[in-house]
C-alpha positions as a Python dict, from the first residue, in 0.01 Angstrom:
ca = {
    (1, 'M'): (0, 0, 0),
    (2, 'S'): (-3, -377, -61),
    (3, 'E'): (-330, -564, -115),
    (4, 'I'): (-545, -615, 194),
    (5, 'S'): (-493, -969, 323),
    (6, 'A'): (-775, -1217, 381),
    (7, 'A'): (-659, -1249, 743),
    (8, 'A'): (-704, -874, 800),
    (9, 'V'): (-1053, -885, 648),
    (10, 'K'): (-1146, -1180, 868),
    (11, 'S'): (-1011, -1004, 1178),
    (12, 'L'): (-1223, -696, 1104),
    (13, 'R'): (-1522, -918, 1036),
    (14, 'D'): (-1472, -1093, 1373),
    (15, 'R'): (-1451, -760, 1556),
    (16, 'T'): (-1750, -593, 1388),
    (17, 'N'): (-1972, -867, 1240),
    (18, 'A'): (-1998, -652, 926),
    (19, 'P'): (-2025, -813, 578),
    (20, 'M'): (-1695, -934, 434),
    (21, 'M'): (-1706, -705, 130),
    (22, 'E'): (-1778, -403, 350),
    (23, 'C'): (-1484, -500, 570),
    (24, 'K'): (-1249, -522, 273),
    (25, 'A'): (-1369, -188, 138),
    (26, 'A'): (-1325, -22, 477),
    (27, 'L'): (-973, -160, 517),
    (28, 'T'): (-883, -44, 167),
    (29, 'E'): (-1014, 307, 241),
    (30, 'A'): (-826, 309, 574),
    (31, 'K'): (-507, 184, 407),
    (32, 'G'): (-502, -118, 636),
    (33, 'D'): (-553, 69, 966),
    (34, 'M'): (-786, -159, 1166),
    (35, 'D'): (-920, 105, 1410),
    (36, 'Q'): (-984, 354, 1132),
    (37, 'A'): (-1162, 84, 934),
    (38, 'I'): (-1392, 18, 1230),
    (39, 'D'): (-1481, 388, 1243),
    (40, 'I'): (-1553, 389, 868),
    (41, 'L'): (-1785, 89, 907),
    (42, 'R'): (-1964, 244, 1203),
    (43, 'K'): (-2034, 558, 1004),
    (44, 'K'): (-2179, 354, 718),
    (45, 'L'): (-2353, 80, 914),
    (46, 'S'): (-2544, 181, 1226),
    (47, 'N'): (-2549, -176, 1363),
    (48, 'V'): (-2169, -210, 1378),
    (49, 'A'): (-2019, -218, 1729),
    (50, 'A'): (-1685, -62, 1819),
    (51, 'G'): (-1522, -404, 1844),
    (52, 'K'): (-1304, -547, 2118),
    (53, 'A'): (-939, -473, 2179),
    (54, 'A'): (-681, -689, 2009),
    (55, 'R'): (-585, -1001, 2201),
    (56, 'E'): (-261, -1179, 2262),
    (57, 'A'): (-231, -1555, 2254),
    (58, 'A'): (-180, -1606, 2627),
    (59, 'E'): (-303, -1810, 2921),
    (60, 'G'): (-299, -1724, 3287),
    (61, 'R'): (-505, -1608, 3580),
    (62, 'I'): (-618, -1292, 3757),
    (63, 'G'): (-550, -1269, 4130),
    (64, 'V'): (-738, -1029, 4360),
    (65, 'S'): (-685, -942, 4725),
    (66, 'I'): (-840, -686, 4961),
    (67, 'D'): (-727, -590, 5311),
    (68, 'E'): (-1059, -461, 5446),
    (69, 'G'): (-901, -328, 5765),
    (70, 'K'): (-654, -108, 5579),
    (71, 'K'): (-895, -51, 5288),
    (72, 'V'): (-636, -150, 5030),
    (73, 'G'): (-681, -388, 4739),
    (74, 'A'): (-487, -519, 4441),
    (75, 'I'): (-557, -701, 4117),
    (76, 'V'): (-284, -874, 3914),
    (77, 'E'): (-259, -1067, 3588),
    (78, 'V'): (-14, -1357, 3588),
    (79, 'R'): (59, -1529, 3257),
    (80, 'C'): (162, -1885, 3176),
    (81, 'E'): (191, -2090, 2859),
    (82, 'S'): (-100, -2334, 2870),
    (83, 'A'): (-460, -2347, 2991),
    (84, 'P'): (-414, -2661, 3207),
    (85, 'V'): (-134, -2492, 3404),
    (86, 'A'): (-355, -2189, 3469),
    (87, 'K'): (-592, -2419, 3659),
    (88, 'T'): (-332, -2590, 3878),
    (89, 'E'): (-338, -2538, 4253),
    (90, 'Q'): (20, -2404, 4251),
    (91, 'F'): (-50, -2142, 3985),
    (92, 'V'): (-379, -2031, 4143),
    (93, 'K'): (-201, -1985, 4476),
    (94, 'L'): (80, -1793, 4306),
    (95, 'A'): (-165, -1541, 4157),
    (96, 'D'): (-341, -1498, 4492),
    (97, 'D'): (-9, -1465, 4678),
    (98, 'L'): (113, -1197, 4438),
    (99, 'A'): (-208, -998, 4484),
    (100, 'R'): (-163, -1015, 4864),
    (101, 'H'): (199, -908, 4829),
    (102, 'I'): (103, -605, 4618),
    (103, 'V'): (-152, -503, 4882),
    (104, 'A'): (112, -525, 5157),
    (105, 'K'): (420, -386, 4981),
    (106, 'D'): (285, -134, 4727),
    (107, 'P'): (528, -183, 4435),
    (108, 'K'): (516, 89, 4170),
    (109, 'S'): (598, -131, 3871),
    (110, 'V'): (633, -494, 3768),
    (111, 'E'): (1011, -451, 3776),
    (112, 'E'): (1003, -325, 4135),
    (113, 'L'): (758, -599, 4235),
    (114, 'L'): (995, -874, 4118),
    (115, 'T'): (1286, -742, 4326),
    (116, 'Q'): (1093, -697, 4653),
    (117, 'P'): (1135, -946, 4940),
    (118, 'F'): (833, -1176, 4921),
    (119, 'V'): (576, -1095, 5188),
    (120, 'D'): (549, -1454, 5318),
    (121, 'D'): (923, -1530, 5305),
    (122, 'P'): (1149, -1220, 5310),
    (123, 'K'): (1455, -1437, 5246),
    (124, 'K'): (1327, -1474, 4889),
    (125, 'T'): (1231, -1214, 4632),
    (126, 'V'): (902, -1219, 4444),
    (127, 'A'): (1100, -1333, 4139),
    (128, 'D'): (1226, -1628, 4346),
    (129, 'R'): (867, -1712, 4446),
    (130, 'I'): (770, -1726, 4077),
    (131, 'T'): (1082, -1927, 3989),
    (132, 'D'): (989, -2188, 4251),
    (133, 'V'): (657, -2250, 4075),
    (134, 'V'): (825, -2252, 3734),
    (135, 'G'): (1059, -2521, 3866),
    (136, 'L'): (766, -2734, 3980),
    (137, 'I'): (553, -2699, 3667),
    (138, 'R'): (824, -2650, 3403),
    (139, 'E'): (646, -2370, 3221),
    (140, 'N'): (733, -2004, 3175),
    (141, 'M'): (538, -1756, 3391),
    (142, 'K'): (536, -1378, 3425),
    (143, 'V'): (350, -1091, 3588),
    (144, 'A'): (181, -900, 3305),
    (145, 'R'): (27, -605, 3494),
    (146, 'F'): (-132, -503, 3823),
    (147, 'K'): (-323, -222, 3991),
    (148, 'R'): (-354, -124, 4357),
    (149, 'L'): (-646, 83, 4495),
    (150, 'N'): (-718, 250, 4829),
    (151, 'G'): (-1065, 308, 4974),
    (152, 'L'): (-1394, 126, 5014),
    (153, 'L'): (-1349, -173, 4783),
    (154, 'G'): (-1528, -471, 4637),
    (155, 'S'): (-1413, -744, 4403),
    (156, 'Y'): (-1518, -1038, 4190),
    (157, 'C'): (-1312, -1306, 4015),
    (158, 'H'): (-1469, -1540, 3762),
    (159, 'H'): (-1457, -1905, 3864),
    (160, 'D'): (-1179, -1988, 3615),
    (161, 'G'): (-973, -1679, 3700),
    (162, 'S'): (-987, -1552, 3342),
    (163, 'V'): (-1138, -1215, 3433),
    (164, 'A'): (-1175, -1016, 3754),
    (165, 'V'): (-1276, -671, 3876),
    (166, 'L'): (-1164, -447, 4161),
    (167, 'L'): (-1414, -169, 4239),
    (168, 'Q'): (-1376, 148, 4448),
    (169, 'V'): (-1679, 337, 4583),
    (170, 'E'): (-1732, 622, 4827),
    (171, 'G'): (-2009, 776, 5038),
    (172, 'K'): (-2022, 561, 5353),
    (173, 'D'): (-1773, 403, 5590),
    (174, 'S'): (-1897, 58, 5494),
    (175, 'A'): (-2100, -112, 5224),
    (176, 'E'): (-2289, -435, 5178),
    (177, 'P'): (-2022, -674, 5041),
    (178, 'Q'): (-2275, -859, 4825),
    (179, 'L'): (-2382, -535, 4654),
    (180, 'L'): (-2022, -448, 4566),
    (181, 'R'): (-1964, -804, 4445),
    (182, 'D'): (-2277, -782, 4228),
    (183, 'V'): (-2158, -456, 4072),
    (184, 'C'): (-1819, -615, 4006),
    (185, 'M'): (-1995, -910, 3841),
    (186, 'H'): (-2182, -657, 3627),
    (187, 'V'): (-1853, -497, 3518),
    (188, 'T'): (-1717, -842, 3436),
    (189, 'A'): (-2016, -917, 3215),
    (190, 'R'): (-2078, -577, 3053),
    (191, 'S'): (-1719, -446, 3028),
    (192, 'P'): (-1797, -71, 3045),
    (193, 'L'): (-1542, 166, 2894),
    (194, 'A'): (-1555, 405, 3190),
    (195, 'A'): (-1698, 430, 3542),
    (196, 'R'): (-1860, 774, 3499),
    (197, 'R'): (-1935, 1008, 3210),
    (198, 'E'): (-1661, 1246, 3320),
    (199, 'D'): (-1409, 960, 3291),
    (200, 'V'): (-1468, 919, 2917),
    (201, 'P'): (-1183, 1092, 2725),
    (202, 'Q'): (-1300, 1396, 2529),
    (203, 'A'): (-1143, 1251, 2214),
    (204, 'T'): (-1370, 947, 2249),
    (205, 'L'): (-1678, 1165, 2296),
    (206, 'D'): (-1585, 1373, 1992),
    (207, 'K'): (-1535, 1064, 1779),
    (208, 'E'): (-1866, 909, 1888),
    (209, 'K'): (-2047, 1236, 1809),
    (210, 'E'): (-1888, 1246, 1464),
    (211, 'I'): (-1992, 886, 1398),
    (212, 'A'): (-2348, 952, 1520),
    (213, 'K'): (-2377, 1255, 1290),
    (214, 'A'): (-2252, 1049, 995),
    (215, 'Q'): (-2507, 776, 1071),
    (216, 'L'): (-2790, 1031, 1085),
    (217, 'A'): (-2679, 1194, 761),
    (218, 'A'): (-2667, 856, 587),
    (219, 'D'): (-3029, 774, 680),
    (220, 'P'): (-3269, 895, 404),
    (221, 'K'): (-3548, 933, 660),
    (222, 'N'): (-3362, 1231, 808),
    (223, 'A'): (-3323, 1422, 481),
    (224, 'N'): (-3592, 1685, 547),
    (225, 'K'): (-3591, 1701, 926),
    (226, 'P'): (-3525, 2047, 1081),
    (227, 'A'): (-3199, 2112, 1267),
    (228, 'N'): (-3358, 2119, 1613),
    (229, 'I'): (-3512, 1775, 1561),
    (230, 'M'): (-3182, 1639, 1434),
    (231, 'E'): (-3009, 1776, 1745),
    (232, 'K'): (-3259, 1598, 1970),
    (233, 'I'): (-3204, 1273, 1781),
    (234, 'L'): (-2829, 1320, 1820),
    (235, 'E'): (-2870, 1376, 2195),
    (236, 'G'): (-3074, 1056, 2213),
    (237, 'K'): (-2799, 860, 2036),
    (238, 'Q'): (-2539, 1000, 2275),
    (239, 'K'): (-2755, 902, 2574),
    (240, 'T'): (-2784, 551, 2432),
    (241, 'W'): (-2406, 537, 2390),
    (242, 'F'): (-2358, 631, 2757),
    (243, 'A'): (-2609, 362, 2859),
    (244, 'D'): (-2407, 106, 2662),
    (245, 'N'): (-2058, 212, 2768),
    (246, 'V'): (-2056, 395, 3104),
    (247, 'L'): (-2096, 192, 3423),
    (248, 'V'): (-2326, 428, 3616),
    (249, 'D'): (-2556, 458, 3312),
    (250, 'Q'): (-2572, 88, 3228),
    (251, 'L'): (-2881, -108, 3330),
    (252, 'F'): (-2790, -334, 3621),
    (253, 'V'): (-2759, -698, 3514),
    (254, 'K'): (-2944, -817, 3826),
    (255, 'D'): (-3228, -564, 3787),
    (256, 'D'): (-3258, -409, 3442),
    (257, 'S'): (-3523, -164, 3563),
    (258, 'K'): (-3245, 40, 3731),
    (259, 'A'): (-2913, 188, 3629),
    (260, 'V'): (-2604, 81, 3823),
    (261, 'G'): (-2552, 437, 3946),
    (262, 'D'): (-2906, 448, 4088),
    (263, 'V'): (-2863, 113, 4263),
    (264, 'L'): (-2548, 236, 4435),
    (265, 'K'): (-2700, 576, 4515),
    (266, 'A'): (-2989, 403, 4690),
    (267, 'A'): (-2727, 240, 4914),
    (268, 'G'): (-2559, 576, 4982),
    (269, 'L'): (-2265, 506, 4750),
    (270, 'N'): (-2103, 650, 4440),
    (271, 'V'): (-1858, 486, 4200),
    (272, 'V'): (-1502, 619, 4209),
    (273, 'Q'): (-1329, 380, 3968),
    (274, 'F'): (-1292, 17, 3869),
    (275, 'V'): (-1018, -202, 3727),
    (276, 'R'): (-1121, -490, 3500),
    (277, 'L'): (-847, -731, 3392),
    (278, 'K'): (-898, -1014, 3148),
    (279, 'V'): (-625, -1265, 3075),
    (280, 'G'): (-455, -1206, 2740),
    (281, 'E'): (-622, -872, 2674),
    (282, 'V'): (-390, -598, 2554),
    (283, 'S'): (-398, -289, 2776),
}
């Protein structure tokens, strides 16, 4: 393949914080594959994180709406071209209106959403509602993605609308709204990969186990340790990975003496799922 570009090395460096020369070597070994290069670095360097998903250059806002009576909620990402527009009253209202519409009308795709009669004015479609705002602000706008959930729900939207979370729990007919909001704030801050251990794809678990084994093998201190000790160390590394990446295992940001799952269990609740959307993040 062609020589690894400086831009690719910098991108890997930004995602992993590994030394530049190590990044270039990993990219060369991976033949330019960024995800494979991250795995190579993680096997060699135990302090390398998995890195964040690639990002698009985009502005916009996340809208969230919950109908507590019907126990239905929605979260939607609406994109625009510039940061100032994302903060305008018209654009903020558009994102919130679209979230309310999704709650009420249950579209199955962005394409279906755009053709539906708008919930507040059935004479217009949702596409017309967006076009009206485009006409006022003179900037392109689009619905990027959305998700609708049913059940006992909580939500949180960051003050600038850049990231938001919709959370579903079960166990009681009602829940303290502040507790659910706090857990949503936790998800916003800690960005777990999954809600529960059983939600982590087996392929991810297998890859993390392979990486952990490679890290242990690369450490000279483990050279003469018996197999049973090595297995216990491996189990400890896997437990640490769950505590870093799975919501119920993460230490609660408002009380780091307890795991999120334990905090909810004390309130008679269990996590079902969450949706975390951040503007510009690739799904």
